[in-house]
N, C-alpha and C positions, 0 to 999 in steps of 0.2 A: 621345434623339432620338425624336420622335413622327413616324409616317408619316401624311401628310395628302394623300390622292390619290396622285399620282405623285412628289411632292416631299417633302423632309424639312425640318423646321423645328426650330431649337434650342428647348429647353424654356423658356428665358428670353426668347425673342423675343415681343414683344407681338403679339397677334392682334386686329385690329380687327373688332369685331362688326358685321356687315352685317344690318340688319333684313330679315327675309324679306318677300317680296312678299305683299301682302294677297290671300289666296285668294278666288276667286270662289265665291259661294254655290252656283252651279249645278254646280260640280265636286265638291261634297261627295257622298260615296257615298249617304248617307241621303236627301239631296235628290234625287239622280238616281233612286233607287229609288222614292221617293214620287211624283215627277212623271211618270216613265215608266209606273208602274203606273196612275196616274190617267188618262193619255192612253189606255192600252189599255182601261181601264174605259169611257171615253167612246166609243171606237170600237166596243167590244163591244156597247154599249147601242144602237148604231144599228140593229142587226138587228131587235130587237123594236119599236123606235121606228118604223121604216118600216112594218112590218106593222100596227102600231097606227094609224098615220096613214091607211093605206088604209081602215080601219074607221071612224075618226072623220070623215074627209072623204067617206065614202060612195063610194070609188073601187072599181069592180067589178074582178074578177080579170082580165077581158079588155079593160079600158079603158086601153089603152097610152097614149093621148094625155094623159089626165088624170094618169097616173103621171109623164109627162115634165114636165107643168106643176108638179106637186108637187115633183119633184126640182129643177126650174129655179128656183123661188122659194127653196128651201133654199140652193142654192149661190150664186145671184146675191147674196142678202142677206149670206151669209157672206163672199163676196169683197169687198163694199162695206165690211163691218165690219173686215176685215183691212186694207184700204187706209186706212181712217180711223184705225185703230190705228197703222199705220206712219207716216202723216202726223203724227199727234200725237207720235210718238216722234222726229220730226225726220228721218225717212228720205225719200229721194227717191222719189216715187210717180208722177211724170209727166215729160213732156218727153223721152220716149224716142225714139230714131231709128226709122225705118220697119222696119229689120231686126229690132230688138228687139221691136217691137210685133207683127211677124209671128210671131216665136217664141212670144210670149205667146198669140197667137191659136191657133197650131197646138197648143200644149200644152193650152190650154183646150178645144179641140174634141175632142182625143183623150182626155186624162186625165180630164176632167170629163164632157163631153157623151157621147162614145162609150162610155166605160167604164160610166157610170151608166145609160145606155140599156139596156145588157145587164144590169146588176146589178139595177135596179129591176124589170125584167120577170122576170128569173130568180127573184128573191126572192118574187114573187107566186105562183110556181108550185111552190114547195117550202117546206120548213120553215125556221124561223130557225136551229135547231140544225144542220141539214145545211149551210145556207148559210154559217154562221160557220166550219165546219170546211173546207168546200170552197174558200172564198175565201182561206184561208191558203195555197193553192197559189201565190199571187202571190210569196211569198218564194222558193219553189223555181224559179219561172220567172225571177226576177231573178238567181239564182245561175247558172242555165244561160245566160242571155243575157250576163251579165258575163264568162263564160268566153270567149266569142267576140269580145267588144268590147274588154275591158281586158287588156293584157298582164300587169299585176301582180295580177290577180284570177282566176287560173286555177282550174279545178275540181280540188280536192284529193281525196284518197281519202275523208277525213272528210265533205266536202261531198257527194260522190257517194253515200255511204251515207245521209246525211241526206235527200237528194232521194228516194232509193229508199224509205226508211222513210216519208217524208211522203206520197208518192203511193200507197204501200200503204194508208195510213190513209184516203185518199180512196176507194180501191177498196172498203175494208171498209164505209164508211158508206153505200155504195150497194148493199150486198147486201140482198136481200129474199127472201121465200119465193116460189118458182116453182111449177110444176106438181108435184104429189106431195110438196110440202114441200121440194123440192130448192132449194138456194140459187141465186138468179139476180140479175142486175143490175136494180136499181130506179132507173132513170136516164132522164130526158127531156131533150131538147135545149133546150126552152123553159124548163125549170126549172134543174136542176143544170148543164146544158151552158152556159147563158148566164152562170151565176155563175162558172164556170171561165174562160170567154172574157173576162169582165170582169177577172178576176185577171191573165190574160195581157196584156190591154191596159194595165192599170195598171203591170205590170212593165216593159213596153217604154217607156211614157211616162215612168216615173220615171227611167229612165236618161237619156232626153232632157232631162228637167227638171234632173238633176244637172249636165249640161253647161251649161245656161243659167245655173244658179245660181252658176257660177264668177265671173260678172261682174255679177250682180244679187243684191240682198238676197233670201234665200229667202222671207221673209214677204211682201215686195212681189210677187215672182214668183207666189207661191201666190194672193195676193189677186187679181191680174189673171187668173190662170188660172181661178179659181172664178167670177169675175164674167163673163168672156167665155163660159166653158162653160155657166154657168147661164142667161145670156141666150140662147144658142143653143138650149138645151132649152126655154125658154119660147116662143121663136118657133116651133119645130117643134111643140111640144105644142098651142099655140093654133091653129096652122095646120091641124092634124089634127082640130080640133074638141074639144080637151080643155078642161077647166075645173076650178077649185078652189072648191068651194062648201061649205056647211055649216060656216061659221066660228062656232065656239062657244068659250067660255073654254078648254075642254079641248083642242080641235083647234088653236086659236091658240097656246096654251101649248106644245103639242107641237112645232109648227113653230118657235117661238122657241127651244126647247131644242135642236132639230136645227141651227139656225143657230149657236147658241153652241157646240154640240158640235164642229162643223166648224172654226170659227175658233179656238177656244181650244185644242183638241188639236193642231192643226197649228202654232200659234204656239209652244206649249210644246215640242213635239217638235223644231222647228227650232232653238230656243234650246239644247236639250240637245245636239243634234248639233254645234252651233257650238262649245260649250265642253268637249266630251268626245270620246273615241274613238268612232268610228262603231260598232265591234264591241261596245262596252259598252252603247250605247243600243239597237241593233237586237236584242240578245239578249233584250230584253223582248217581242219580237213574238209569242212563243209564248203570251202571256197574252191576246191578242185573241180567238182562237177559244175559249179557256176562258171568258172573260167573256161572249162572244157566246152560247155554248151554255147557260151557267148562267142568264143573264138571259132568254133565249128560253124556257127551261123554266119560269122563275119567273113571267114576265108573260104569256106566251102559252099557258101550261099544256101545253107540248110535253114529250114524253118524252125525257129524257136518259139514263135508266138502262137503256135497251136495250143489249144486249151490243155491237151494232155501233157505236152512238154512243160508248160508253165506250172501246172498243178504238181506234176511229178517232181520237178526241180525244187519247188517249195517244200514238199513233203520229205524228200530225201535230205535236204539241208536241215530241216527241223529235227529229223530223226538223228542225224549225225550230231547236232548240237546237244540233244538230250542224252545221248550215250557217252559223250565226251566231257560234259560239263562236270565241274567239281562240286560235290555236295557241300552244303553249308555246314560249317563246324558247329557242333552242339555247344551251347553255352554251359559253362560249369554251374 
């Protein structure tokens, strides 16, 4: 007798072979690794791309209005591109009730308009390396908020350690030389402070977006969110006297890349989350600050080999790994 599961079958009994279900390509571990890494590479490249855009479009450091116009065009076009992709894929993109449209609008105003208002201004007043490290605090804010909102996502001992390690990394990256060579905080509200505020806004808005996505396709939701938020940034930026000039092949190409970056990365990430465990996909988040710091050092000629940047990057990555890793299943 052979044991098969919890039942026994005689050796002579014929066993009908059931053909296995055809696996989805997006669940293959190598595919998940390649696509998730590619998304993180795209998001990491946004830090030097934004700062390069300021230079190519001639946007001064204190020209907040033009920064909003720059961000507005990026996200409005990315939203339209996502909605066009969703419509071409046969997804429902219109005809939503007033309540759903209100949810799209609120998400767009907070997650896109408000978050990137803080982020674009903050990035202009600090380095790309520091911004990529500090913006990773969004992962830790999400873990802390989830503890108070979701009963099945409490703050475990490992997650608490991960948050502590990650925030320690943020403290390290802001250490600088003070009077007499003594270490002191090198931190400004308009720079590093706004980047952290942007991360906190994103964490809160993402939880709200997760709730909306239960009844709406994530790509469609994101398309409306980006389009509405981008339009709000455009209206505000132009109302404050902003403009986007100096269109050259280089600046136009950069803007097109940023539109593609936003729409492609979000689409791929949403598909990975749909076909795989959330913990498997989000574990790759630690690569965003790595790519952001490396690409900022490469294209903006910023220093990444300073002791504080290296230590902070390691601490933040370890912290993200600790809060996103899946706990081992208990043996029965």
